[in-house]
C-alpha beads as a LAMMPS data file, in Angstrom:
LAMMPS data file: protein, C-alpha beads

182 atoms
181 bonds

1 atom types
1 bond types

-500.0 500.0 xlo xhi
-500.0 500.0 ylo yhi
-500.0 500.0 zlo zhi

Masses

1 110.0

Atoms # bond

1 1 1 -20.933 -315.108 471.063
2 1 1 -22.763 -316.448 474.097
3 1 1 -24.884 -319.318 474.790
4 1 1 -28.753 -319.148 475.045
5 1 1 -31.175 -321.606 476.444
6 1 1 -33.067 -323.894 474.314
7 1 1 -36.655 -322.217 473.504
8 1 1 -39.729 -323.953 474.906
9 1 1 -42.016 -325.463 472.113
10 1 1 -44.718 -322.926 471.047
11 1 1 -47.243 -323.292 468.261
12 1 1 -46.070 -320.216 466.296
13 1 1 -45.875 -320.749 462.587
14 1 1 -43.386 -318.004 462.605
15 1 1 -39.398 -318.790 462.754
16 1 1 -36.210 -317.141 461.834
17 1 1 -36.075 -316.909 458.202
18 1 1 -39.645 -316.207 457.774
19 1 1 -40.040 -313.350 455.087
20 1 1 -42.978 -311.219 454.261
21 1 1 -44.212 -307.653 453.873
22 1 1 -44.690 -304.941 456.631
23 1 1 -44.450 -301.352 457.182
24 1 1 -44.570 -301.149 453.296
25 1 1 -41.505 -303.129 452.581
26 1 1 -40.193 -306.585 452.707
27 1 1 -38.813 -308.085 455.975
28 1 1 -36.862 -311.243 457.113
29 1 1 -37.327 -312.437 460.852
30 1 1 -33.887 -312.619 462.135
31 1 1 -34.235 -313.065 466.019
32 1 1 -36.772 -313.701 468.660
33 1 1 -37.206 -313.088 472.445
34 1 1 -39.719 -315.465 474.309
35 1 1 -41.236 -313.698 477.231
36 1 1 -43.468 -315.121 480.072
37 1 1 -45.555 -314.287 483.065
38 1 1 -47.362 -316.511 485.641
39 1 1 -50.158 -317.256 482.997
40 1 1 -48.614 -317.675 479.747
41 1 1 -45.846 -316.464 477.329
42 1 1 -45.637 -314.732 473.815
43 1 1 -43.018 -314.204 471.147
44 1 1 -41.488 -310.990 469.964
45 1 1 -39.919 -311.385 466.507
46 1 1 -37.075 -309.023 465.281
47 1 1 -37.759 -308.069 461.703
48 1 1 -34.982 -306.666 459.410
49 1 1 -36.781 -304.431 456.906
50 1 1 -35.518 -303.933 453.226
51 1 1 -34.355 -300.460 454.212
52 1 1 -32.058 -302.040 456.896
53 1 1 -34.016 -300.772 459.915
54 1 1 -35.584 -302.985 462.301
55 1 1 -39.063 -303.562 463.718
56 1 1 -40.828 -305.862 466.081
57 1 1 -43.592 -308.372 465.483
58 1 1 -45.348 -309.155 468.724
59 1 1 -47.182 -312.538 468.740
60 1 1 -49.649 -313.505 471.468
61 1 1 -52.676 -315.943 471.472
62 1 1 -52.838 -315.750 467.558
63 1 1 -52.710 -311.918 467.433
64 1 1 -49.915 -309.954 465.663
65 1 1 -48.685 -306.573 466.476
66 1 1 -46.174 -304.795 463.973
67 1 1 -44.196 -302.187 466.138
68 1 1 -41.416 -299.796 465.601
69 1 1 -39.346 -297.799 468.125
70 1 1 -40.429 -294.374 469.223
71 1 1 -38.255 -291.935 471.393
72 1 1 -39.642 -291.219 474.809
73 1 1 -39.406 -287.741 475.699
74 1 1 -41.069 -284.367 475.000
75 1 1 -44.809 -284.113 476.025
76 1 1 -45.623 -287.648 477.038
77 1 1 -48.874 -288.852 478.062
78 1 1 -49.365 -288.612 481.950
79 1 1 -49.566 -292.527 481.929
80 1 1 -46.357 -292.925 480.232
81 1 1 -44.471 -290.438 482.579
82 1 1 -45.878 -292.685 485.323
83 1 1 -44.556 -295.847 483.914
84 1 1 -41.160 -294.218 483.153
85 1 1 -40.999 -293.021 486.826
86 1 1 -42.510 -296.343 488.101
87 1 1 -45.607 -294.974 489.495
88 1 1 -48.226 -297.703 489.418
89 1 1 -50.703 -297.652 486.610
90 1 1 -53.878 -299.618 485.970
91 1 1 -55.612 -300.952 482.894
92 1 1 -58.165 -298.613 481.643
93 1 1 -56.030 -295.559 481.860
94 1 1 -55.986 -293.304 478.610
95 1 1 -53.331 -291.211 476.766
96 1 1 -52.216 -289.662 473.714
97 1 1 -49.265 -291.250 472.107
98 1 1 -47.907 -290.149 468.724
99 1 1 -51.111 -288.216 468.122
100 1 1 -53.558 -291.134 468.696
101 1 1 -55.650 -292.037 471.662
102 1 1 -54.616 -295.144 473.532
103 1 1 -56.051 -297.077 476.420
104 1 1 -53.670 -299.032 478.883
105 1 1 -55.028 -302.771 478.433
106 1 1 -52.421 -304.646 480.142
107 1 1 -49.548 -304.072 482.636
108 1 1 -47.397 -306.770 484.236
109 1 1 -43.729 -307.840 485.283
110 1 1 -42.500 -310.288 482.639
111 1 1 -39.351 -312.620 482.394
112 1 1 -37.155 -313.519 479.349
113 1 1 -37.565 -317.384 478.898
114 1 1 -35.002 -317.435 476.188
115 1 1 -33.832 -315.851 472.822
116 1 1 -32.341 -316.736 469.588
117 1 1 -30.960 -315.196 466.360
118 1 1 -29.801 -311.702 466.114
119 1 1 -31.001 -309.089 468.528
120 1 1 -30.023 -305.432 469.042
121 1 1 -29.476 -306.157 472.907
122 1 1 -28.538 -308.714 475.235
123 1 1 -31.592 -310.886 476.464
124 1 1 -30.512 -313.280 479.143
125 1 1 -32.796 -315.881 480.580
126 1 1 -34.466 -314.536 483.649
127 1 1 -34.309 -310.829 482.707
128 1 1 -37.297 -309.060 484.246
129 1 1 -39.165 -305.949 482.962
130 1 1 -42.218 -304.135 483.351
131 1 1 -44.379 -304.631 480.090
132 1 1 -47.654 -302.516 479.305
133 1 1 -49.701 -302.771 476.210
134 1 1 -51.988 -300.106 474.752
135 1 1 -54.490 -300.466 472.294
136 1 1 -56.544 -297.704 470.228
137 1 1 -59.924 -297.948 468.560
138 1 1 -58.326 -297.359 465.415
139 1 1 -56.436 -300.703 465.339
140 1 1 -53.304 -299.156 466.538
141 1 1 -51.153 -300.561 469.401
142 1 1 -48.276 -299.454 471.648
143 1 1 -45.864 -301.307 473.932
144 1 1 -44.030 -299.832 476.781
145 1 1 -41.073 -301.794 478.474
146 1 1 -38.941 -300.841 481.325
147 1 1 -36.210 -302.725 483.142
148 1 1 -33.794 -301.313 485.970
149 1 1 -31.841 -299.392 483.410
150 1 1 -34.098 -298.074 480.812
151 1 1 -37.430 -297.420 479.336
152 1 1 -38.728 -298.104 475.778
153 1 1 -41.644 -297.558 473.649
154 1 1 -42.971 -299.085 470.542
155 1 1 -45.892 -297.999 468.468
156 1 1 -47.490 -299.762 465.445
157 1 1 -50.542 -301.595 464.363
158 1 1 -52.310 -304.809 464.569
159 1 1 -51.956 -307.226 461.463
160 1 1 -52.926 -310.555 460.587
161 1 1 -50.868 -313.374 459.326
162 1 1 -52.395 -312.997 455.805
163 1 1 -51.489 -309.327 455.816
164 1 1 -47.852 -310.125 456.494
165 1 1 -47.804 -312.165 453.231
166 1 1 -45.330 -314.734 454.924
167 1 1 -43.348 -317.321 453.182
168 1 1 -41.095 -319.870 455.050
169 1 1 -43.500 -320.471 457.996
170 1 1 -42.806 -323.403 460.105
171 1 1 -44.562 -326.664 459.696
172 1 1 -46.696 -327.649 462.664
173 1 1 -48.395 -330.811 463.224
174 1 1 -51.915 -330.984 462.037
175 1 1 -51.872 -327.441 460.541
176 1 1 -51.782 -326.818 456.775
177 1 1 -50.157 -323.624 455.929
178 1 1 -52.180 -321.230 453.807
179 1 1 -51.516 -321.111 450.110
180 1 1 -49.973 -317.615 450.362
181 1 1 -47.213 -318.880 452.604
182 1 1 -45.831 -321.316 449.979

Bonds

1 1 1 2
2 1 2 3
3 1 3 4
4 1 4 5
5 1 5 6
6 1 6 7
7 1 7 8
8 1 8 9
9 1 9 10
10 1 10 11
11 1 11 12
12 1 12 13
13 1 13 14
14 1 14 15
15 1 15 16
16 1 16 17
17 1 17 18
18 1 18 19
19 1 19 20
20 1 20 21
21 1 21 22
22 1 22 23
23 1 23 24
24 1 24 25
25 1 25 26
26 1 26 27
27 1 27 28
28 1 28 29
29 1 29 30
30 1 30 31
31 1 31 32
32 1 32 33
33 1 33 34
34 1 34 35
35 1 35 36
36 1 36 37
37 1 37 38
38 1 38 39
39 1 39 40
40 1 40 41
41 1 41 42
42 1 42 43
43 1 43 44
44 1 44 45
45 1 45 46
46 1 46 47
47 1 47 48
48 1 48 49
49 1 49 50
50 1 50 51
51 1 51 52
52 1 52 53
53 1 53 54
54 1 54 55
55 1 55 56
56 1 56 57
57 1 57 58
58 1 58 59
59 1 59 60
60 1 60 61
61 1 61 62
62 1 62 63
63 1 63 64
64 1 64 65
65 1 65 66
66 1 66 67
67 1 67 68
68 1 68 69
69 1 69 70
70 1 70 71
71 1 71 72
72 1 72 73
73 1 73 74
74 1 74 75
75 1 75 76
76 1 76 77
77 1 77 78
78 1 78 79
79 1 79 80
80 1 80 81
81 1 81 82
82 1 82 83
83 1 83 84
84 1 84 85
85 1 85 86
86 1 86 87
87 1 87 88
88 1 88 89
89 1 89 90
90 1 90 91
91 1 91 92
92 1 92 93
93 1 93 94
94 1 94 95
95 1 95 96
96 1 96 97
97 1 97 98
98 1 98 99
99 1 99 100
100 1 100 101
101 1 101 102
102 1 102 103
103 1 103 104
104 1 104 105
105 1 105 106
106 1 106 107
107 1 107 108
108 1 108 109
109 1 109 110
110 1 110 111
111 1 111 112
112 1 112 113
113 1 113 114
114 1 114 115
115 1 115 116
116 1 116 117
117 1 117 118
118 1 118 119
119 1 119 120
120 1 120 121
121 1 121 122
122 1 122 123
123 1 123 124
124 1 124 125
125 1 125 126
126 1 126 127
127 1 127 128
128 1 128 129
129 1 129 130
130 1 130 131
131 1 131 132
132 1 132 133
133 1 133 134
134 1 134 135
135 1 135 136
136 1 136 137
137 1 137 138
138 1 138 139
139 1 139 140
140 1 140 141
141 1 141 142
142 1 142 143
143 1 143 144
144 1 144 145
145 1 145 146
146 1 146 147
147 1 147 148
148 1 148 149
149 1 149 150
150 1 150 151
151 1 151 152
152 1 152 153
153 1 153 154
154 1 154 155
155 1 155 156
156 1 156 157
157 1 157 158
158 1 158 159
159 1 159 160
160 1 160 161
161 1 161 162
162 1 162 163
163 1 163 164
164 1 164 165
165 1 165 166
166 1 166 167
167 1 167 168
168 1 168 169
169 1 169 170
170 1 170 171
171 1 171 172
172 1 172 173
173 1 173 174
174 1 174 175
175 1 175 176
176 1 176 177
177 1 177 178
178 1 178 179
179 1 179 180
180 1 180 181
181 1 181 182
């Protein structure tokens, strides 16, 4: 076991131990990576699903993205091939991912601020990677990440806190948890 940095305070009601429902099954939050860039930060929560698989719950500015890993390869959209190859891309580019049309809405270099709990990889403080987010008109989302060793793709959909049916949320000063979260 290694040491991890103390996580900076944020206003997320989600915490390790939060339980809920996503991808048609129960989940429990077992880990978190906190990412930052020059203008802000967000959380990526690792969900342990009832079937033993993992998924991610991305949380930024009050929005949640439920994402599962998807293999890169085969006939990838041009924008994904360019990201994998390190070719610069710009928001607004479009491509088909897993049979759905997406638009690239954000691309930036990000840094790991800290992590906690169980994770399927080592996430040292200061770890940098390229992060690109895609959005569809159908409420779907995708996230591409690449560091100096490998690239990963995650696909899923936007969810609300209420849709997750969460329990064991973190108490926040001045915030009354919704009744469904009891």
